ROSE-595089 format. One record per residue (C-alpha): residue number from 1; residue in one letter; z, y, x. Coordinates in Angstrom, 1 decimal. Layout:
! residues N
i, aa, up, north, east
NUM, a, Z, Y, X
...
***
This chain:
! residues 529
i, aa, up, north, east
1, k, -0.1, -0.1, 0.0
2, i, 0.9, 2.2, 2.7
3, w, -2.7, 2.3, 4.0
4, c, -4.6, 2.3, 0.9
5, t, -5.2, 6.1, 1.5
6, v, -5.4, 5.9, 5.7
7, a, -8.0, 2.8, 5.6
8, l, -10.3, 5.3, 4.0
9, g, -10.7, 7.1, 7.0
10, l, -10.3, 10.9, 8.2
11, l, -12.6, 13.6, 7.1
12, l, -14.7, 14.6, 10.5
13, p, -13.9, 18.0, 11.6
14, f, -17.4, 18.7, 12.7
15, s, -20.9, 16.7, 11.6
16, y, -22.7, 16.9, 15.2
17, a, -23.3, 14.2, 17.8
18, h, -21.4, 14.4, 21.0
19, t, -23.5, 17.1, 22.6
20, d, -21.6, 18.1, 26.0
21, f, -18.5, 19.4, 25.0
22, f, -17.4, 20.8, 28.6
23, t, -19.8, 23.3, 28.3
24, s, -18.3, 25.3, 25.2
25, i, -14.5, 26.2, 24.1
26, g, -15.7, 26.6, 20.9
27, h, -16.7, 22.6, 20.4
28, m, -13.7, 21.7, 22.0
29, t, -11.0, 23.1, 19.7
30, d, -12.4, 20.6, 17.2
31, l, -11.4, 18.0, 19.6
32, i, -7.9, 19.3, 19.2
33, n, -7.9, 18.7, 15.8
34, t, -9.0, 15.6, 15.8
35, e, -6.5, 14.5, 18.2
36, k, -4.0, 16.1, 15.9
37, d, -5.8, 13.6, 12.8
38, l, -5.3, 10.8, 15.1
39, v, -1.8, 11.0, 15.9
40, v, -1.0, 11.8, 12.6
41, s, -2.7, 8.2, 11.9
42, l, -0.6, 6.8, 14.7
43, k, 2.6, 7.9, 13.2
44, d, 2.0, 6.2, 10.0
45, y, 1.0, 2.8, 11.8
46, i, 4.2, 3.2, 13.8
47, k, 5.8, 3.5, 10.3
48, a, 4.3, 0.8, 8.6
49, e, 5.0, -1.7, 11.7
50, e, 8.6, -0.4, 11.2
51, s, 8.7, -1.1, 7.9
52, k, 6.9, -4.4, 8.6
53, l, 9.8, -5.2, 11.2
54, e, 12.5, -4.2, 8.7
55, q, 11.6, -6.8, 6.2
56, i, 11.4, -9.5, 8.4
57, k, 15.0, -8.2, 10.1
58, k, 16.8, -8.4, 6.9
59, w, 15.0, -11.5, 6.1
60, a, 16.6, -12.9, 9.4
61, e, 20.0, -11.3, 8.6
62, k, 20.2, -13.1, 5.4
63, l, 19.3, -16.5, 6.7
64, d, 21.3, -16.2, 9.7
65, q, 24.2, -15.5, 7.4
66, l, 23.0, -18.9, 5.1
67, t, 22.6, -21.6, 7.7
68, d, 25.7, -20.7, 9.7
69, t, 28.1, -21.6, 6.5
70, a, 25.5, -24.4, 5.3
71, t, 25.1, -26.0, 9.0
72, k, 29.5, -26.0, 9.4
73, d, 29.2, -28.9, 6.1
74, p, 25.6, -29.8, 5.2
75, e, 26.2, -32.2, 2.4
76, g, 29.0, -30.4, 0.9
77, f, 26.4, -27.4, 1.0
78, l, 23.5, -29.4, -1.0
79, g, 26.1, -31.2, -3.1
80, h, 25.4, -27.9, -5.1
81, p, 22.3, -28.4, -7.4
82, v, 21.7, -24.6, -6.9
83, n, 22.0, -25.0, -3.0
84, a, 19.7, -27.9, -3.2
85, f, 17.0, -26.1, -5.3
86, k, 17.1, -23.1, -3.2
87, l, 16.7, -24.9, -0.1
88, m, 13.2, -26.6, -1.1
89, k, 12.1, -23.4, -2.5
90, r, 12.7, -21.2, 0.4
91, l, 10.9, -24.2, 3.4
92, n, 8.0, -24.6, 0.4
93, t, 7.4, -21.2, -0.8
94, e, 9.3, -18.2, 1.0
95, w, 8.9, -19.2, 4.9
96, g, 5.2, -19.3, 4.2
97, e, 5.5, -15.4, 2.6
98, l, 7.3, -14.5, 5.5
99, e, 4.8, -16.3, 8.1
100, n, 2.0, -14.3, 5.9
101, l, 4.1, -11.2, 6.5
102, v, 4.5, -11.6, 10.4
103, l, 0.7, -12.1, 10.7
104, k, -0.4, -9.2, 8.5
105, d, -2.3, -6.7, 10.4
106, m, -0.9, -3.3, 10.0
107, s, -3.0, -1.7, 12.3
108, d, -6.4, -1.8, 10.0
109, g, -6.1, 1.6, 9.3
110, f, -5.5, 3.3, 12.6
111, i, -8.2, 0.9, 14.2
112, s, -10.7, 2.2, 11.5
113, n, -10.2, 5.4, 12.0
114, m, -10.6, 5.2, 15.8
115, t, -13.7, 3.6, 15.0
116, i, -14.7, 6.2, 13.3
117, q, -13.6, 9.3, 15.3
118, r, -14.8, 7.4, 18.7
119, q, -18.5, 8.3, 18.0
120, f, -17.6, 11.8, 18.3
121, f, -15.1, 11.8, 21.7
122, p, -16.3, 13.5, 24.7
123, n, -17.8, 10.4, 27.2
124, d, -17.7, 10.4, 31.0
125, e, -20.0, 12.7, 31.2
126, d, -17.8, 15.4, 29.7
127, q, -14.6, 14.0, 31.5
128, t, -16.6, 14.7, 35.0
129, g, -17.7, 17.8, 34.3
130, a, -14.5, 19.0, 33.3
131, a, -13.2, 17.5, 36.5
132, k, -16.1, 19.7, 38.7
133, a, -15.2, 22.7, 36.6
134, l, -11.9, 22.4, 38.3
135, l, -12.9, 22.1, 41.7
136, r, -15.6, 24.8, 41.1
137, l, -12.7, 27.4, 39.9
138, q, -10.9, 26.2, 42.9
139, d, -13.4, 27.7, 45.1
140, t, -14.7, 30.6, 43.6
141, y, -11.2, 32.4, 43.1
142, n, -9.5, 30.6, 46.4
143, l, -6.7, 28.6, 44.6
144, d, -4.7, 25.9, 46.2
145, t, -4.3, 22.4, 44.8
146, d, -0.8, 23.0, 44.4
147, t, -1.0, 26.0, 42.5
148, l, -3.6, 24.3, 40.2
149, s, -1.7, 21.6, 39.9
150, r, 1.2, 23.5, 38.6
151, g, -0.7, 25.2, 36.4
152, n, 0.2, 28.6, 37.9
153, l, -2.6, 30.6, 36.4
154, p, -2.5, 34.4, 35.7
155, g, -2.5, 35.0, 31.9
156, v, -2.4, 31.4, 30.7
157, k, -0.1, 31.2, 27.5
158, h, 0.4, 27.3, 27.2
159, k, 1.4, 26.1, 30.9
160, s, 0.2, 22.6, 31.9
161, f, 0.0, 20.6, 35.2
162, l, -1.3, 18.1, 36.4
163, t, 0.3, 14.5, 37.1
164, a, -0.5, 12.4, 40.4
165, e, -2.5, 10.5, 38.0
166, d, -4.7, 13.5, 37.1
167, c, -5.0, 14.4, 40.8
168, f, -6.0, 11.2, 42.0
169, e, -8.9, 11.2, 39.0
170, l, -10.0, 14.6, 40.7
171, g, -10.2, 12.7, 43.8
172, k, -12.2, 10.2, 42.6
173, i, -14.8, 12.3, 40.8
174, a, -14.9, 14.2, 44.0
175, y, -15.5, 11.4, 46.1
176, t, -18.3, 10.2, 43.9
177, e, -20.4, 12.9, 44.2
178, a, -20.0, 12.2, 48.4
179, d, -17.6, 15.6, 48.0
180, y, -15.0, 14.5, 51.2
181, y, -13.8, 18.1, 50.9
182, h, -12.0, 18.1, 47.6
183, t, -11.5, 14.9, 48.3
184, e, -9.2, 15.0, 50.9
185, l, -7.8, 18.3, 48.7
186, w, -6.7, 16.4, 45.4
187, m, -6.0, 12.8, 47.2
188, e, -3.5, 14.9, 49.7
189, q, -1.8, 16.7, 46.2
190, a, -1.2, 13.2, 44.8
191, l, 0.2, 11.8, 47.4
192, k, 2.5, 15.0, 48.1
193, q, 3.7, 14.6, 44.3
194, l, 4.4, 10.8, 45.0
195, d, 6.3, 11.3, 48.0
196, e, 8.4, 14.1, 46.1
197, g, 9.5, 11.5, 43.7
198, e, 6.9, 11.5, 41.2
199, v, 7.0, 8.5, 38.5
200, s, 3.5, 7.7, 38.0
201, s, 1.3, 4.8, 37.7
202, a, -0.6, 6.1, 40.6
203, d, -0.7, 3.8, 43.5
204, k, 0.0, 5.4, 47.7
205, v, -2.6, 2.3, 49.2
206, y, -5.3, 3.3, 46.8
207, i, -4.4, 6.9, 47.4
208, l, -4.7, 6.5, 51.0
209, d, -7.8, 4.2, 51.0
210, y, -9.8, 7.5, 49.7
211, l, -7.8, 10.1, 51.4
212, s, -8.5, 8.0, 55.0
213, y, -12.3, 7.4, 54.4
214, a, -12.4, 11.1, 53.2
215, v, -11.1, 12.5, 56.3
216, y, -13.4, 10.2, 58.4
217, q, -16.0, 11.5, 56.6
218, q, -15.6, 15.1, 57.9
219, g, -15.0, 13.9, 61.5
220, d, -11.0, 13.7, 62.1
221, l, -10.8, 10.4, 63.5
222, g, -7.0, 11.0, 64.5
223, k, -6.1, 11.8, 61.0
224, a, -8.2, 8.8, 59.4
225, m, -6.1, 6.2, 61.7
226, m, -2.8, 7.9, 61.1
227, l, -3.6, 7.6, 57.4
228, t, -5.1, 3.7, 57.9
229, k, -1.7, 2.8, 59.8
230, r, 0.2, 4.6, 56.6
231, l, -1.6, 2.4, 54.5
232, l, -0.6, -0.9, 56.6
233, e, 2.7, -0.4, 56.7
234, l, 2.5, -0.9, 52.3
235, d, 0.2, -3.2, 52.7
236, p, -0.3, -5.3, 55.7
237, e, -2.4, -7.3, 54.2
238, h, -5.2, -4.7, 53.5
239, q, -8.5, -6.3, 54.3
240, r, -10.5, -2.9, 54.3
241, a, -7.8, -0.8, 56.2
242, n, -7.6, -3.8, 58.9
243, g, -11.6, -3.6, 59.2
244, n, -11.2, 0.1, 59.5
245, m, -8.9, 0.0, 61.6
246, k, -10.3, -1.9, 64.4
247, y, -13.8, 0.1, 63.7
248, f, -11.4, 3.0, 64.4
249, e, -10.1, 2.2, 67.2
250, y, -13.5, 1.2, 68.5
251, i, -15.1, 4.4, 67.9
252, m, -11.8, 6.0, 69.8
253, a, -12.3, 4.2, 72.9
254, k, -16.1, 5.1, 73.1
255, e, -15.4, 8.9, 72.7
256, k, -12.8, 8.7, 75.6
257, e, -15.1, 7.0, 78.0
258, a, -17.7, 10.0, 76.6
259, n, -15.4, 12.4, 77.1
260, k, -14.9, 11.3, 80.9
261, s, -18.2, 12.0, 82.1
262, s, -19.5, 14.6, 79.6
263, t, -18.0, 17.4, 77.6
264, d, -20.7, 18.2, 75.9
265, s, -19.9, 15.6, 73.2
266, e, -16.7, 16.5, 72.7
267, d, -17.8, 20.6, 71.8
268, q, -20.3, 18.8, 69.2
269, m, -17.9, 16.5, 67.7
270, e, -15.6, 19.6, 67.1
271, k, -17.9, 21.6, 65.8
272, e, -19.7, 19.1, 63.1
273, p, -16.7, 19.0, 61.1
274, e, -16.8, 22.8, 60.4
275, v, -20.6, 22.7, 59.7
276, k, -19.9, 20.7, 57.0
277, k, -17.4, 23.0, 55.5
278, k, -19.1, 26.2, 55.5
279, d, -22.6, 25.4, 54.1
280, y, -22.6, 28.6, 52.0
281, l, -25.1, 31.3, 51.4
282, p, -24.1, 35.0, 52.1
283, e, -25.0, 35.4, 48.1
284, r, -22.8, 33.0, 47.2
285, r, -20.1, 34.6, 49.0
286, k, -20.5, 37.9, 47.9
287, y, -21.2, 36.3, 44.5
288, e, -17.1, 34.6, 44.3
289, m, -15.2, 37.6, 45.9
290, l, -16.4, 40.0, 43.0
291, c, -15.4, 36.9, 40.7
292, r, -12.1, 37.5, 42.6
293, g, -12.5, 41.7, 42.1
294, e, -12.3, 41.6, 46.2
295, g, -15.9, 43.2, 46.1
296, l, -17.3, 46.3, 47.6
297, k, -15.3, 49.3, 46.0
298, m, -17.7, 52.3, 45.1
299, t, -16.7, 55.7, 47.9
300, p, -15.0, 58.4, 45.9
301, r, -18.4, 60.6, 45.9
302, r, -20.3, 58.0, 44.0
303, q, -17.5, 57.7, 41.5
304, k, -17.3, 61.2, 40.8
305, r, -20.7, 60.7, 39.4
306, l, -19.7, 58.0, 36.6
307, f, -18.6, 60.0, 33.5
308, c, -17.6, 58.8, 30.0
309, r, -18.8, 60.5, 27.1
310, y, -19.5, 60.4, 23.2
311, y, -23.0, 59.4, 23.1
312, d, -25.5, 60.4, 20.3
313, g, -28.3, 58.1, 21.1
314, n, -30.3, 61.1, 22.3
315, r, -29.6, 63.6, 19.2
316, n, -30.3, 60.8, 17.0
317, p, -29.6, 61.6, 13.2
318, r, -27.1, 58.5, 12.4
319, y, -25.3, 59.5, 15.8
320, i, -24.9, 63.2, 16.0
321, l, -21.8, 63.6, 13.6
322, g, -20.5, 59.9, 14.7
323, p, -21.2, 59.5, 18.6
324, v, -20.2, 56.8, 20.2
325, k, -18.0, 55.9, 23.1
326, q, -20.1, 55.5, 26.2
327, e, -19.0, 55.0, 29.7
328, d, -20.5, 54.7, 33.0
329, e, -19.8, 51.3, 35.1
330, w, -22.1, 51.6, 37.8
331, d, -24.9, 53.8, 39.2
332, k, -27.7, 52.0, 40.8
333, p, -28.5, 50.3, 38.9
334, r, -27.7, 52.0, 35.7
335, i, -25.2, 50.2, 34.0
336, v, -23.3, 51.6, 30.8
337, r, -20.6, 50.2, 28.2
338, f, -20.3, 51.2, 24.8
339, l, -17.0, 51.3, 23.5
340, e, -16.0, 49.5, 20.0
341, i, -19.4, 49.1, 19.1
342, i, -18.9, 45.6, 17.0
343, s, -15.4, 45.1, 14.7
344, d, -13.5, 42.1, 14.8
345, e, -14.7, 41.5, 11.7
346, e, -18.4, 41.3, 12.7
347, i, -17.7, 39.2, 15.8
348, e, -15.7, 36.7, 13.7
349, t, -18.8, 36.2, 11.4
350, v, -21.0, 35.8, 14.2
351, k, -18.8, 33.2, 15.6
352, e, -18.8, 31.4, 12.5
353, l, -22.2, 31.2, 12.3
354, a, -23.3, 30.6, 15.6
355, k, -20.6, 27.6, 16.4
356, p, -22.5, 24.9, 13.9
357, r, -25.7, 25.6, 16.1
358, l, -24.3, 25.7, 19.5
359, s, -26.2, 23.3, 21.8
360, r, -26.5, 23.0, 25.5
361, a, -27.8, 26.8, 27.5
362, t, -31.1, 26.2, 28.8
363, v, -33.2, 27.7, 32.3
364, h, -36.8, 28.1, 32.8
365, d, -38.0, 26.2, 35.6
366, p, -40.3, 27.7, 37.3
367, e, -42.2, 24.3, 38.4
368, t, -42.6, 23.0, 35.3
369, g, -42.6, 26.2, 32.6
370, k, -40.4, 24.3, 30.9
371, l, -36.5, 25.0, 29.8
372, t, -34.0, 22.6, 31.5
373, t, -30.0, 22.3, 31.5
374, a, -29.0, 23.2, 34.8
375, h, -25.3, 22.6, 36.4
376, y, -25.6, 26.3, 37.7
377, r, -25.6, 27.4, 33.8
378, v, -22.3, 26.0, 31.9
379, s, -22.3, 27.1, 28.6
380, k, -23.9, 26.8, 24.9
381, s, -25.7, 29.1, 23.0
382, s, -27.4, 29.4, 19.5
383, w, -29.5, 31.7, 17.5
384, v, -27.7, 33.8, 14.9
385, p, -30.5, 35.5, 13.0
386, f, -28.1, 37.1, 10.1
387, y, -26.9, 39.8, 11.9
388, k, -30.3, 40.7, 13.9
389, a, -31.7, 43.5, 12.0
390, k, -28.4, 45.0, 11.8
391, w, -27.5, 44.8, 15.7
392, d, -31.1, 45.7, 16.1
393, t, -31.1, 48.5, 14.2
394, k, -27.9, 49.9, 16.6
395, i, -29.5, 49.0, 19.8
396, l, -32.3, 50.6, 19.1
397, l, -31.0, 54.0, 18.1
398, l, -28.3, 53.7, 21.1
399, c, -31.1, 52.3, 24.2
400, s, -34.3, 54.5, 22.8
401, l, -36.3, 51.5, 23.0
402, g, -38.2, 49.7, 20.2
403, i, -38.0, 46.4, 19.0
404, l, -40.5, 44.3, 17.3
405, p, -40.1, 41.8, 15.0
406, y, -40.8, 39.2, 16.8
407, g, -40.5, 37.7, 20.6
408, n, -37.1, 40.0, 21.4
409, t, -35.0, 37.1, 21.6
410, e, -30.9, 37.2, 21.1
411, s, -28.3, 34.6, 21.4
412, s, -24.7, 34.1, 21.1
413, t, -23.0, 32.4, 23.8
414, n, -19.7, 30.3, 24.3
415, y, -18.6, 29.2, 28.2
416, g, -17.0, 25.9, 28.3
417, v, -14.8, 24.6, 31.3
418, g, -15.4, 26.8, 33.7
419, g, -18.2, 28.5, 32.2
420, q, -20.7, 30.1, 34.4
421, y, -24.4, 31.0, 35.1
422, e, -24.6, 31.8, 38.5
423, p, -27.0, 34.8, 40.4
424, h, -30.2, 34.9, 38.3
425, f, -32.6, 37.6, 37.3
426, d, -33.3, 38.5, 33.7
427, f, -36.8, 39.7, 34.1
428, g, -39.7, 36.7, 35.1
429, r, -41.1, 37.9, 39.0
430, k, -44.1, 37.9, 40.6
431, d, -44.0, 34.2, 41.0
432, e, -43.4, 33.1, 37.4
433, p, -46.6, 35.3, 35.5
434, d, -45.9, 32.6, 32.5
435, a, -42.1, 33.5, 31.9
436, f, -42.7, 34.7, 28.8
437, k, -46.2, 34.3, 27.8
438, e, -45.6, 32.2, 24.8
439, l, -43.8, 35.6, 23.2
440, g, -46.4, 37.1, 24.1
441, t, -44.1, 40.2, 24.4
442, g, -44.3, 40.7, 27.9
443, n, -41.5, 40.7, 30.5
444, r, -37.6, 41.5, 29.7
445, i, -37.9, 45.6, 30.1
446, a, -33.7, 45.4, 29.4
447, t, -30.6, 43.6, 28.8
448, w, -28.2, 44.2, 26.2
449, l, -25.3, 42.3, 26.2
450, f, -22.3, 42.3, 23.7
451, y, -18.5, 40.5, 24.6
452, m, -17.4, 39.3, 21.7
453, s, -14.2, 38.0, 23.5
454, d, -11.5, 38.8, 25.7
455, v, -10.7, 37.1, 29.0
456, s, -7.3, 36.4, 30.1
457, a, -8.7, 35.9, 33.7
458, g, -11.8, 35.2, 35.5
459, g, -15.3, 35.5, 33.4
460, a, -17.0, 39.1, 35.1
461, t, -20.5, 39.5, 34.9
462, v, -21.2, 40.5, 38.6
463, f, -24.3, 41.8, 40.7
464, p, -23.7, 40.8, 43.9
465, e, -26.7, 42.7, 45.5
466, v, -25.1, 46.2, 44.8
467, g, -21.6, 44.7, 44.3
468, a, -20.7, 45.7, 40.9
469, s, -17.8, 44.0, 38.4
470, v, -18.0, 44.5, 34.9
471, w, -15.0, 42.7, 32.9
472, p, -15.1, 41.1, 29.8
473, k, -13.8, 43.6, 26.9
474, k, -13.8, 42.6, 23.2
475, g, -15.8, 44.7, 20.9
476, t, -17.9, 45.8, 23.9
477, a, -21.2, 46.3, 25.2
478, v, -23.3, 46.9, 28.0
479, f, -27.0, 48.2, 28.8
480, w, -28.7, 48.1, 31.7
481, y, -32.5, 48.2, 32.6
482, n, -34.2, 45.1, 34.5
483, l, -37.5, 46.8, 35.3
484, f, -38.5, 50.2, 36.7
485, p, -40.6, 52.3, 34.9
486, s, -43.9, 51.1, 36.2
487, g, -42.6, 47.5, 35.5
488, e, -41.6, 46.6, 38.6
489, g, -38.6, 44.5, 38.5
490, d, -35.5, 46.1, 40.1
491, y, -34.0, 42.9, 41.9
492, s, -30.7, 45.1, 42.2
493, t, -30.2, 43.8, 38.7
494, r, -29.8, 40.3, 40.0
495, h, -26.6, 39.2, 38.4
496, a, -24.2, 36.7, 36.9
497, a, -21.2, 35.4, 34.8
498, c, -18.5, 33.9, 36.7
499, p, -16.8, 31.3, 36.0
500, v, -14.0, 31.8, 33.0
501, l, -10.2, 30.9, 34.8
502, v, -8.2, 31.3, 31.5
503, g, -9.3, 32.1, 28.0
504, n, -12.6, 31.6, 25.9
505, k, -15.5, 33.5, 26.5
506, w, -17.8, 34.7, 23.9
507, v, -21.1, 37.2, 24.3
508, s, -24.1, 38.0, 23.0
509, n, -27.4, 38.9, 24.8
510, k, -30.5, 41.0, 23.5
511, w, -33.4, 40.9, 25.9
512, l, -36.2, 43.6, 25.0
513, h, -39.6, 43.4, 26.4
514, e, -42.0, 45.6, 27.7
515, r, -44.5, 45.6, 24.7
516, g, -44.3, 48.5, 22.1
517, q, -42.3, 50.8, 24.9
518, e, -45.3, 52.6, 26.5
519, f, -44.6, 55.4, 24.6
520, r, -40.5, 55.2, 24.4
521, r, -40.6, 54.7, 27.9
522, p, -44.0, 56.0, 29.7
523, c, -44.9, 54.6, 33.7
524, s, -43.9, 56.6, 36.4
525, l, -46.1, 57.3, 39.6
526, s, -44.0, 55.6, 42.2
527, e, -43.6, 51.5, 41.7
528, l, -39.6, 52.2, 42.3
529, e, -38.5, 54.5, 39.8
***
């Protein structure tokens, strides 16, 4: 009876199939509701099992007392005809009923719910994606493993921590990607937490096995031998560790011989691990510094040229009496921010409309000319036509550009765990002549970016070429030109969306194209003006 309603199954909080949960916090919120429903179902199952055991316990207590009395004087007990009848009844009928009760499976309802919900669970790709996001955040924001493991992040509302088993899992995922640098960091963190007395199912032997190999792969033979010795102290019969130790000793002996004849090999051996760890481009370093707020600071002379103002859209009648707040974020390229440009009500409506339509964000593949997913863009996007006309009018009036009824695409984007979009251009370069050919509207002349949420930490829009950082602020929008009036691309507008460290980032993009702007933004005589 308890399970007559539960067995019908839980209502699914979403109707879409699995689609890269880790790329959108918005979609991951549905998983929280799913897990809550499963916990309720599990507690109902526990109650049913407890009720079943309580019935069995009462039966056992009753018969324990009865058999104690009967075994003291069996003949006298059975001399009473009622006792004789009840004995026959119990053994013939009631014990059979008890057997059926014991065999009754109370888990059917819970298992049924699990089966229904499982098809909407995250998969291995999601777990790996979320793990890689933590490693990406660690690198971008210079977080040490202990800080990340203890959950000491800025702006957190719900503090959480990683167990030794969690750290071990992160290390294993890095290992499968041949990322021995992060393998070492997280295996050492797991080992540290176990050495501090944390109770865990993680095994030091397994951790040391991964750790010693990761260290060896990075060229630190001495440390690899030390870790292998520690492993063998815990498990002297470990076959792979014994084999590795013999190999390490052999390599060490060869190196000692080589060192006697030449120091060149020693110098090479010392430099090799450092080269592997510094496989970064200058742009990458600038990008990460900007994400951390460590970018180039604008000189006081340039800062004096930045202003805030009430803007009327170049004397547009709609905004003369009700101008909007505008402030300069950067001078070259000129980036401006409009404040209080969209209301909370508008934002919530757009998010509700966008959420069911969210799908993995794509990038343009210059080789194939097709859209494809990429590891450097972790987010989901959707098209929300309901607000298109309303927002198009607002953008048209404020940036003094024309918007065609077609081809000027816009999208709402929600970033996932460590969500980011690495440095890219919004406009098509000369080596991509067909980038927007299908639209028939020309290149992207400008970008308008609505911020639909505040972000507790991270998530800035940065411009590595010039050192600009623009931080998300709910209800605001930023605008910049991607092309010079001549139609040439402004390469200083190369920008990126920094990984979201803490929080949930929603934005909405509007790209304005060349067609229809000929008289609104006429071509100049210089290519770079």
